[in-house]
C-alpha positions as CSV (number, residue, x, y, z in Angstrom):
1,M,94.2,85.8,84.5
2,N,97.4,85.0,82.6
3,I,97.5,81.2,82.3
4,R,101.1,81.2,83.5
5,L,100.1,82.8,86.7
6,L,97.3,80.3,87.2
7,N,99.7,77.4,86.7
8,F,102.1,79.0,89.2
9,I,99.5,79.5,91.8
10,L,98.3,75.9,91.5
11,L,101.8,74.8,92.2
12,M,101.9,76.7,95.5
13,V,100.6,74.1,98.0
14,F,99.6,76.4,100.7
15,T,97.8,79.3,99.1
16,L,94.2,78.3,99.7
17,F,92.8,80.7,102.2
18,S,89.6,80.4,104.2
19,C,87.8,83.6,103.3
20,N,85.0,84.4,100.9
21,E,83.5,87.8,101.7
22,P,84.3,90.9,99.7
23,N,86.9,93.0,101.5
24,T,85.3,96.3,102.5
25,E,88.6,97.7,103.8
26,K,89.0,101.5,103.4
27,P,91.9,103.8,103.4
28,A,93.1,104.9,106.9
29,E,91.2,108.2,106.8
30,S,89.5,110.5,104.3
31,A,91.7,113.0,102.6
32,T,91.9,116.4,104.2
33,A,94.6,119.0,103.8
34,S,95.5,119.0,107.5
35,N,95.4,115.2,108.0
36,P,98.9,113.7,108.3
37,V,97.7,110.4,107.0
38,S,96.4,112.1,103.9
39,H,99.7,113.9,103.5
40,I,101.6,110.7,103.6
41,K,99.3,109.1,101.1
42,T,99.6,112.0,98.7
43,S,103.4,112.2,99.0
44,I,103.7,108.6,97.8
45,L,101.2,108.8,95.0
46,S,103.1,111.4,93.0
47,G,105.5,111.3,90.1
48,W,106.8,108.6,87.9
49,N,107.2,105.0,89.1
50,N,106.3,101.4,88.4
51,W,102.9,101.7,89.9
52,N,101.2,99.2,87.5
53,N,101.3,95.8,89.2
54,P,101.0,93.5,86.1
55,S,104.2,94.8,84.5
56,V,107.6,96.0,85.6
57,L,107.9,97.5,82.1
58,S,105.1,99.9,82.9
59,Y,106.0,103.4,84.0
60,V,103.1,105.5,85.4
61,H,102.8,109.1,86.4
62,M,100.6,109.6,89.5
63,P,98.1,110.7,90.5
64,D,96.9,111.1,86.9
65,G,97.6,107.5,85.8
66,L,99.4,108.3,82.5
67,N,101.1,105.0,81.5
68,L,104.1,104.4,79.3
69,Q,104.6,100.7,78.8
70,F,107.2,98.7,76.8
71,K,105.9,95.6,75.1
72,M,107.2,93.4,72.4
73,R,105.6,91.7,69.5
74,K,107.2,88.6,68.0
75,K,107.8,88.7,64.2
76,G,107.7,84.9,63.9
77,K,105.1,82.4,65.1
78,G,103.1,83.1,68.2
79,P,102.7,83.6,71.1
80,Y,103.1,87.0,69.7
81,W,103.1,89.4,72.7
82,L,105.3,90.0,75.7
83,D,102.8,91.8,77.9
84,E,102.7,91.0,81.6
85,T,106.2,90.9,83.1
86,Y,107.3,89.7,86.5
87,V,110.5,88.7,88.3
88,A,110.4,84.9,88.1
89,S,112.7,81.9,88.4
90,P,113.3,79.8,85.3
91,K,111.5,77.0,87.2
92,Y,108.2,78.8,86.7
93,N,108.5,78.3,82.9
94,F,107.8,82.0,82.2
95,K,108.9,82.9,78.6
96,E,110.6,86.1,79.8
97,K,113.6,86.3,82.1
98,I,113.9,89.6,84.1
99,K,116.8,90.4,86.2
100,P,115.9,93.4,88.4
101,K,118.7,95.8,89.2
102,E,118.7,99.1,91.1
103,H,115.4,100.9,91.9
104,A,115.0,104.2,93.8
105,Y,111.9,104.4,95.9
106,D,110.8,107.7,94.3
107,G,111.3,106.3,90.7
108,S,114.2,108.7,90.0
109,Y,116.1,105.7,88.7
110,S,115.4,102.0,87.9
111,A,117.1,99.4,85.8
112,L,116.5,95.8,84.7
113,H,117.7,93.3,82.2
114,L,115.2,91.6,79.9
115,E,115.4,88.4,77.9
116,W,112.5,87.2,75.7
117,E,112.4,85.0,72.7
118,G,116.1,85.7,71.8
119,T,116.0,89.4,72.5
120,K,118.1,90.7,75.3
121,A,118.3,94.3,76.5
122,N,118.8,96.6,79.5
123,I,116.0,99.0,80.3
124,E,116.6,102.0,82.5
125,S,114.3,104.9,83.6
126,A,115.1,108.2,85.2
127,T,113.5,111.5,86.1
128,D,114.6,115.0,85.4
129,G,112.4,117.2,87.6
130,E,108.9,116.6,86.3
131,D,110.1,115.0,83.1
132,F,110.7,111.3,82.5
133,V,113.1,109.4,80.3
134,L,113.4,105.7,79.3
135,L,116.5,104.2,77.7
136,Y,116.3,100.8,76.0
137,T,119.7,99.4,75.2
138,P,120.0,96.0,73.4
139,D,122.8,93.6,74.2
140,S,125.6,93.5,71.6
141,T,124.4,90.1,70.3
142,Q,120.8,89.2,69.6
143,E,119.4,85.8,68.6
144,N,116.1,87.3,67.3
145,V,114.8,90.8,66.4
146,H,111.3,91.7,67.4
147,I,109.1,94.8,67.4
148,L,109.6,97.0,70.5
149,V,106.4,98.8,71.3
150,L,105.9,101.9,73.5
151,E,102.2,101.9,74.3
152,T,100.5,104.9,76.0
153,G,97.3,105.1,78.0
154,F,95.5,106.2,81.2
155,L,95.1,103.4,83.8
156,W,92.4,102.7,86.3
157,N,89.8,104.8,84.3
158,K,91.5,108.0,85.2
159,P,90.5,110.8,82.9
160,G,92.7,112.1,80.1
161,S,93.2,112.3,76.4
162,L,95.9,111.1,74.0
163,M,96.7,112.2,70.4
164,L,99.5,111.2,68.0
165,D,100.8,113.9,65.6
166,S,104.0,114.9,63.9
167,E,105.6,116.1,67.2
168,G,104.9,112.9,69.1
169,I,102.2,111.7,71.4
170,K,100.3,114.4,73.3
171,A,98.7,113.5,76.6
172,E,96.4,115.9,78.5
173,T,94.6,115.8,81.8
174,A,92.6,118.5,83.6
175,N,95.8,119.8,85.2
176,S,98.7,118.6,83.1
177,K,100.0,118.4,79.5
178,Y,102.7,116.0,78.3
179,L,104.6,115.6,75.0
180,I,106.0,112.1,74.7
181,Q,108.8,111.8,72.1
182,A,111.2,109.2,70.9
183,I,114.7,108.8,69.6
184,G,115.4,105.8,67.5
185,Q,114.5,104.5,64.1
186,Q,110.8,103.9,64.2
187,T,109.0,101.3,62.2
188,S,105.6,101.6,60.6
189,M,103.8,98.7,62.2
190,P,100.0,98.6,62.3
191,L,99.0,96.9,65.5
192,P,95.7,96.3,67.2
193,I,96.3,98.8,70.0
194,S,93.6,101.3,70.9
195,T,95.8,104.2,72.0
196,P,98.8,106.0,70.4
197,Y,102.1,104.0,70.3
198,F,105.6,104.0,68.9
199,T,107.3,100.9,67.4
200,F,111.0,100.1,66.9
201,D,113.2,97.2,66.0
202,S,114.3,95.6,69.2
203,D,118.0,95.4,68.2
204,R,118.4,99.3,68.2
205,Q,118.9,101.6,71.1
206,V,115.8,103.7,71.8
207,A,115.1,106.7,74.1
208,I,111.7,107.9,75.2
209,F,111.2,111.2,77.0
210,T,108.7,113.7,78.1
211,G,109.0,117.5,78.1
212,K,111.5,119.4,76.1
213,K,113.3,118.1,73.1
214,R,116.4,116.1,74.0
215,T,119.3,114.3,72.2
216,L,120.3,110.7,72.9
217,Q,123.3,111.9,74.7
218,E,121.2,114.1,77.0
219,V,119.0,111.2,77.9
220,Q,122.0,109.0,78.6
221,E,123.4,111.7,80.8
222,I,120.2,112.0,82.8
223,V,120.1,108.2,83.3
224,K,123.8,108.2,84.3
225,N,123.4,111.0,86.8
226,Q,120.4,109.5,88.5
227,K,122.1,106.1,88.8
228,N,125.2,107.8,90.3
229,N,122.9,109.6,92.8
230,L,121.4,106.3,93.9
231,K,124.9,104.8,94.2
232,S,126.2,107.8,96.1
233,N,123.4,107.6,98.6
234,A,124.1,103.9,99.3
235,Q,127.8,104.7,100.0
236,K,126.9,106.0,103.4
237,Y,126.4,102.4,104.4
238,G,130.1,101.6,103.7
239,D,130.8,98.0,103.0
240,L,127.1,97.3,103.2
241,A,126.2,99.6,100.3
242,P,125.5,96.7,98.0
243,V,123.3,95.2,100.8
244,Y,121.3,98.4,101.1
245,E,120.9,98.7,97.3
246,G,119.6,95.2,97.1
247,I,116.9,95.5,99.8
248,Q,115.9,99.0,98.7
249,S,115.5,97.7,95.1
250,L,113.5,94.7,96.4
251,V,110.9,96.8,98.2
252,A,110.8,99.5,95.6
253,W,110.2,97.1,92.7
254,N,107.3,95.6,94.7
255,Q,105.8,99.0,95.3
256,F,102.5,99.4,93.4
257,Y,99.3,101.3,93.3
258,D,96.3,99.6,95.0
259,A,93.5,101.2,93.0
260,F,90.8,99.5,95.1
261,N,91.9,101.5,98.1
262,D,93.7,104.4,96.4
263,R,97.0,103.9,98.1
264,G,100.6,103.2,97.3
265,I,102.1,100.3,99.2
266,S,104.7,97.6,98.8
267,S,103.4,94.0,98.8
268,V,105.2,90.7,99.1
269,S,105.4,90.3,95.3
270,R,103.7,91.3,92.1
271,I,102.9,87.7,91.3
272,W,100.9,87.3,94.5
273,N,99.0,90.6,93.8
274,E,98.0,89.5,90.3
275,A,96.9,86.1,91.4
276,W,94.5,87.6,93.9
277,G,92.9,90.0,91.5
278,G,94.6,93.3,92.4
279,Y,96.3,93.1,95.8
280,I,97.1,90.9,98.7
281,I,98.7,91.8,102.0
282,F,99.7,89.4,104.8
283,D,99.9,90.2,108.5
284,W,103.6,89.8,109.5
285,D,104.9,90.1,105.9
286,T,103.5,93.6,105.6
287,Y,104.8,94.8,109.0
288,F,108.3,93.5,108.0
289,I,108.2,95.2,104.7
290,A,107.3,98.4,106.5
291,L,110.3,97.9,108.7
292,V,112.7,97.5,105.8
293,A,111.2,100.5,104.0
294,A,111.5,102.7,107.1
295,I,115.3,102.7,106.8
296,E,114.9,105.6,104.4
297,N,111.3,105.8,103.2
298,K,109.0,106.9,106.1
299,A,105.9,107.4,103.9
300,L,106.0,103.9,102.4
301,A,106.7,102.4,105.9
302,Y,103.7,104.3,107.4
303,N,101.4,103.4,104.5
304,N,102.3,99.7,104.8
305,V,101.6,99.8,108.6
306,F,98.3,101.6,108.0
307,A,97.3,99.1,105.3
308,I,97.6,96.0,107.4
309,T,96.6,97.5,110.7
310,K,93.4,99.1,109.4
311,S,92.4,95.8,107.9
312,I,91.5,94.6,111.4
313,T,88.5,92.3,111.4
314,D,85.2,92.8,113.2
315,G,86.4,90.0,115.5
316,G,89.2,92.3,116.7
317,F,92.3,90.8,115.1
318,I,94.7,91.7,112.3
319,P,93.9,89.0,109.7
320,N,96.3,86.5,108.2
321,V,95.4,87.9,104.8
322,A,93.5,90.9,103.4
323,A,93.0,90.8,99.6
324,T,91.0,92.4,96.9
325,Y,87.8,90.5,97.5
326,K,88.7,88.4,100.6
327,K,89.8,88.6,104.2
328,S,90.6,85.7,106.6
329,N,88.0,86.2,109.3
330,D,88.9,83.0,111.1
331,R,92.5,83.5,112.0
332,S,95.3,86.0,112.6
333,Q,99.1,85.7,112.1
334,P,102.2,86.3,114.3
335,P,101.8,89.3,116.6
336,V,104.7,91.5,115.4
337,G,102.8,94.7,114.9
338,A,103.6,96.6,118.1
339,M,107.3,95.7,117.9
340,T,107.5,97.0,114.3
341,V,105.5,100.2,115.1
342,K,107.7,101.0,118.1
343,M,110.9,100.5,116.1
344,I,109.6,102.7,113.3
345,Y,108.6,105.3,115.9
346,D,112.0,105.2,117.5
347,Q,113.4,106.3,114.1
348,Y,111.0,109.1,113.3
349,Q,109.6,110.2,116.7
350,E,106.1,111.1,115.4
351,K,103.5,110.5,118.0
352,W,100.6,110.9,115.6
353,F,101.8,107.7,113.9
354,L,101.5,105.8,117.2
355,E,98.0,107.3,117.8
356,E,96.9,106.3,114.3
357,V,97.3,102.6,115.0
358,Y,97.2,102.3,118.8
359,D,93.6,101.3,119.2
360,E,93.8,98.5,116.7
361,L,97.1,97.2,118.1
362,L,95.6,97.2,121.7
363,T,92.4,95.4,120.5
364,W,94.5,92.8,118.7
365,N,96.7,92.3,121.7
366,R,93.7,91.7,123.9
367,W,92.2,89.3,121.3
368,W,95.1,86.8,121.7
369,A,94.6,86.4,125.5
370,K,90.9,86.1,125.0
371,N,90.8,83.7,122.1
372,R,94.1,81.8,122.1
373,D,94.7,81.1,125.8
374,N,94.9,77.3,126.2
375,Q,95.4,76.1,129.7
376,G,97.2,79.3,130.5
377,Y,99.6,78.9,127.5
378,L,99.0,80.3,124.0
379,S,98.2,78.1,121.0
380,W,97.6,78.7,117.3
381,G,94.0,78.4,116.1
382,S,91.2,79.1,113.7
383,H,87.7,79.8,115.0
384,P,84.5,79.1,113.0
385,H,83.3,81.7,110.5
386,P,80.1,81.3,108.4
387,E,81.9,82.0,105.2
388,G,85.2,80.4,105.9
389,M,85.9,77.4,103.6
390,E,88.8,76.1,105.8
391,A,87.9,77.7,109.1
392,N,88.2,75.7,112.3
393,T,90.6,73.2,110.8
394,L,94.2,72.0,111.5
395,Q,95.5,73.5,108.3
396,A,93.9,76.9,109.1
397,A,95.6,76.9,112.5
398,K,98.9,76.2,110.8
399,W,98.3,79.1,108.5
400,E,97.8,81.3,111.5
401,S,101.3,80.4,112.7
402,G,102.7,81.6,109.4
403,L,104.6,78.3,109.2
404,D,102.2,76.5,106.9
405,N,103.8,73.0,106.8
406,S,106.2,73.1,109.7
407,P,107.1,69.7,111.1
408,M,106.3,71.2,114.5
409,F,102.7,70.5,113.7
410,D,103.0,67.0,112.3
411,E,101.7,65.3,115.4
412,A,99.5,68.2,116.6
413,V,95.9,67.7,117.4
414,F,93.3,70.3,116.5
415,N,90.5,70.7,119.0
416,E,87.3,71.7,117.1
417,E,85.6,72.8,120.3
418,T,88.3,75.2,121.5
419,H,89.3,76.0,117.9
420,M,93.0,75.6,118.8
421,L,95.9,73.3,118.4
422,E,96.5,71.3,121.5
423,L,100.1,72.6,121.5
424,A,101.6,75.2,123.8
425,S,103.6,77.3,121.4
426,V,106.9,78.7,122.6
427,G,107.2,80.8,119.4
428,L,103.7,82.4,119.8
429,M,104.3,83.0,123.5
430,G,107.6,84.7,122.9
431,M,106.3,87.0,120.2
432,Y,103.1,87.8,122.2
433,I,105.0,88.7,125.4
434,A,107.2,90.9,123.3
435,D,104.1,92.4,121.8
436,C,102.8,93.2,125.2
437,K,106.1,94.9,126.2
438,Y,106.5,96.9,123.1
439,L,102.8,98.0,123.2
440,A,103.3,99.0,126.9
441,A,106.2,101.2,125.8
442,I,103.9,102.8,123.2
443,S,101.2,103.3,125.9
444,R,103.8,105.0,128.0
445,E,104.8,107.3,125.1
446,L,101.1,108.2,124.7
447,G,100.5,108.8,128.4
448,K,98.2,105.8,128.8
449,G,99.3,104.6,132.2
450,N,96.4,102.2,132.9
451,E,96.9,100.4,129.6
452,E,100.6,100.2,130.2
453,R,100.1,98.5,133.5
454,E,97.5,96.1,131.9
455,L,100.0,95.1,129.2
456,L,102.9,94.6,131.6
457,E,100.8,92.5,133.9
458,R,99.8,90.4,130.9
459,A,103.4,90.0,129.8
460,E,104.4,88.9,133.3
461,K,101.5,86.4,133.4
462,Y,102.5,84.7,130.2
463,A,106.2,84.9,131.0
464,K,105.6,82.7,134.0
465,K,103.8,80.1,131.9
466,L,106.5,80.3,129.2
467,N,109.1,79.5,131.8
468,E,107.2,76.3,132.5
469,L,108.3,75.3,129.0
470,W,112.0,75.5,129.8
471,D,113.7,72.2,129.6
472,E,116.7,72.3,132.0
473,N,118.2,69.1,130.7
474,L,118.2,70.2,127.1
475,G,118.9,73.9,127.8
476,I,116.1,75.4,125.6
477,Y,112.4,76.1,125.6
478,R,110.2,73.4,124.1
479,D,106.7,73.2,122.7
480,K,104.3,71.1,124.8
481,D,101.7,68.6,123.6
482,L,98.7,69.5,125.7
483,V,97.1,66.1,125.2
484,T,100.0,64.0,126.5
485,G,101.5,66.7,128.7
486,K,105.0,66.0,127.2
487,F,107.4,68.2,125.3
488,T,107.4,67.6,121.5
489,N,110.5,66.3,119.7
490,H,110.9,69.1,117.2
491,L,113.2,72.1,117.5
492,S,112.9,75.2,115.3
493,P,114.1,78.8,115.4
494,T,110.8,79.6,117.1
495,H,112.3,78.1,120.3
496,F,114.7,81.0,120.5
497,Y,111.8,83.5,120.4
498,P,111.7,83.8,124.3
499,L,114.9,85.8,123.8
500,L,112.8,88.3,121.7
501,A,110.7,88.9,124.8
502,A,113.7,89.0,127.2
503,V,112.2,86.2,129.3
504,P,115.3,84.0,129.8
505,N,118.2,85.1,132.0
506,Q,121.7,85.5,130.7
507,Q,122.7,82.0,131.6
508,Q,119.8,80.5,129.9
509,A,120.3,82.6,126.8
510,E,123.9,81.4,126.7
511,R,122.9,77.8,126.9
512,M,120.3,78.2,124.1
513,V,123.0,79.8,121.9
514,N,126.0,77.6,122.7
515,E,124.1,74.3,122.8
516,H,121.7,74.8,120.0
517,L,122.0,77.9,117.8
518,M,125.8,77.3,117.3
519,N,125.4,73.5,117.2
520,P,126.2,72.2,113.7
521,K,123.9,69.2,114.3
522,E,121.0,71.5,114.8
523,F,121.1,75.1,113.5
524,Y,124.7,76.2,112.8
525,G,126.1,75.9,109.3
526,D,127.5,77.7,106.3
527,Y,123.9,79.0,105.7
528,M,121.6,79.8,108.6
529,I,119.1,79.4,110.2
530,P,117.2,76.3,108.9
531,S,113.5,76.4,109.8
532,I,113.8,73.0,111.5
533,S,116.8,71.5,113.2
534,R,119.2,69.8,110.8
535,N,118.9,66.5,112.7
536,D,115.1,66.5,112.4
537,S,113.7,63.8,110.1
538,A,111.8,66.4,108.1
539,Y,114.9,68.6,107.4
540,P,115.8,66.7,104.2
541,D,112.3,67.6,102.7
542,N,113.8,71.0,101.9
543,S,110.3,72.4,101.1
544,Y,108.9,75.6,102.5
545,W,109.1,75.5,106.3
546,R,110.5,72.0,106.3
547,G,114.2,72.8,106.5
548,R,114.6,75.9,104.4
549,I,115.9,79.3,105.6
550,W,113.5,82.2,106.0
551,A,114.4,85.8,106.5
552,P,111.8,86.5,109.3
553,M,113.2,83.7,111.4
554,N,116.7,85.0,111.1
555,Y,115.5,88.5,112.0
556,L,113.4,87.5,115.0
557,V,116.2,85.3,116.4
558,Y,118.7,88.1,115.8
559,M,116.5,90.6,117.6
560,G,116.3,88.3,120.5
561,L,120.1,88.0,120.7
562,R,120.3,91.8,121.0
563,N,118.5,91.7,124.3
564,Y,121.6,89.9,125.8
565,D,125.4,90.0,126.0
566,L,125.9,87.7,123.0
567,P,128.1,89.7,120.6
568,E,129.6,86.7,118.8
569,A,126.2,85.1,118.1
570,R,124.9,88.5,116.8
571,K,128.0,88.9,114.6
572,T,127.5,85.4,113.2
573,M,123.9,86.0,112.4
574,A,124.6,89.2,110.6
575,E,127.4,87.7,108.5
576,K,125.4,84.6,107.6
577,S,122.4,86.7,106.7
578,T,124.5,89.0,104.5
579,K,126.1,86.0,102.7
580,L,122.7,84.4,102.0
581,L,121.2,87.6,100.7
582,M,124.0,88.6,98.4
583,Q,124.6,85.2,96.8
584,E,121.6,85.3,94.4
585,W,121.1,89.1,94.4
586,M,124.4,89.5,92.8
587,E,124.1,86.6,90.4
588,E,120.4,86.6,89.5
589,G,118.9,89.7,90.9
590,H,116.8,87.5,93.1
591,I,115.9,87.9,96.8
592,H,113.9,84.8,97.7
593,E,111.0,84.0,99.9
594,N,113.1,81.1,101.3
595,Y,116.5,79.4,100.7
596,N,118.1,76.0,100.7
597,A,120.0,75.5,104.0
598,E,122.7,73.5,102.5
599,N,123.8,75.6,99.5
600,G,122.0,78.9,100.0
601,E,120.1,78.6,96.7
602,G,116.6,80.0,96.3
603,D,115.9,78.9,92.7
604,D,116.1,75.2,93.5
605,M,112.4,75.1,94.6
606,R,109.3,76.2,92.7
607,N,107.6,77.3,95.8
608,S,110.2,80.0,96.7
609,D,109.1,83.3,95.2
610,P,112.3,84.8,93.7
611,F,111.5,88.4,94.6
612,Y,109.7,88.3,97.9
613,A,109.8,91.6,99.9
614,W,110.4,90.3,103.4
615,G,113.7,88.8,102.1
616,G,114.9,92.4,102.8
617,L,115.1,91.5,106.5
618,L,118.3,89.6,105.7
619,G,119.9,93.0,104.9
620,Y,118.2,94.7,107.8
621,I,120.1,92.5,110.2
622,P,123.7,93.6,109.3
623,L,122.6,97.2,109.0
624,V,121.5,97.1,112.6
625,E,124.5,95.1,113.7
626,K,126.9,97.7,112.2
627,G,125.0,100.6,113.8
628,F,123.4,102.1,110.8
629,I,120.0,101.6,112.3
630,E,119.6,102.3,116.0
631,I,116.9,100.4,117.9
632,E,116.0,100.0,121.6
633,T,116.1,96.5,123.1
634,L,114.0,94.8,125.8
635,K,116.8,93.9,128.2
636,K,116.3,91.4,130.9
């Protein structure tokens, strides 16, 4: 592993997961011509795109794996090579600085700005039918000139041959032939590279292309046209066109080829994938990425849903994490799967999609009631597992919540016999009741009446217990310490999640909003919503879930507001989310994992990944609010 990545991961306090066994996860189904799952998989894994996770400067044709990759070699003292490239904040001390720009899902256009050791340049890619072009354009001023290298190869041990001759680099597979040519003054630089390559000085414009002979002007025209196509498509979102461009680019840049499972999906970030030896997918993160992708990319949305849902454990739950060699067999994560699947179904109306994941979602729903029921409430937990390093511990239970270091758990007691926190969780109960209701709606769509009744009965059962957590004096639901029998003192956005399940009445919802969400001493502010109330003693910590803003919290609260007549609160959440998203996207090309609740910055903390895919939920909110995405609600 690149030492920079190792250092980065060591800095992330909460990334040690309790799982050791090899992950034997398989693709959703074997490939057959008539299988819709196979068709979706094939439709994604075709054409040119940034499929190679270790570098955003790698452009790969699938399914044959032909790779064209820009690298740089320093002319002065080492380190000599710019090789692996990621989107990272300067706080990570990476030598390169990459500002991602537009990226089409299908790879028809992409753009980024690169800075490395005094070299600065824009790099754009585009397609012209089956052909591919790359345009490297240095900035007008350069501090240093290095050797720009275009390296070729076949990735993932896919078969093919390469040969350099006077025409260019010829690549051949069993079914395809490519001629790779270049425009630009080539240098004669002997380098220890095992496959054919081109070299150029980094201060000159360079064009790379496949297929027929082209002029520089023709390459520039292809790039311009595809960029215009991307911009034109975004214009249908009106004033929110830049918002859509940002969240599409975020998910598209994080799209990659998972060679271990032969699938194209979008992960939380490339850095996380590399740190875990190939790929890593998290429970609620992956569902949320699917939701954002579903705005225009059905295949990617479906594939992400299949990837996480089909990783269900032998214990019957969707795991916190499924990675190249590991899976968290001791704990799950927030139950947002049925809601996400139903919302994607509402958009595309394909019942086979529901049928493909229904059994797993139902099994998971039943698992919560069987394994996390605590005195009739629901609590986060972690049950023993023979190979779990951290299983059955307080920290593992926090990981199940997805809120790894939230102050809500500072006083919580973990019961090693029940394997749960002695804490009745308003957030978990709100999400779970919503899961029951959305899954009941799916059951109804599939004609499964018995299971629909089962789910609605379970929703009603836990709604009654959730209403016991209503504090009439404070006007909000509160977590309950099951040791002392008293409400806890912390308030977070999770205490609005009963709105998500349509449990409160309109009057209660108004109190929650007016007395808390719009209270500047608690959650209201120029930037919203902090992950703990502003008057909490942990809020100044400004670290991870201790005070920072997270896109999924904004999204879940906003979705809850839609179940009620609360138009001003919805409008506020949409506007605040848009402001937060666009601030660093426009300035830095970053869409962060979490943000400072005082100034909206993401780069201020090392443990905020600068290009984290679920940040796209911040843009999803205003698109729903303005009516560009139509979704059904769970009205009281």
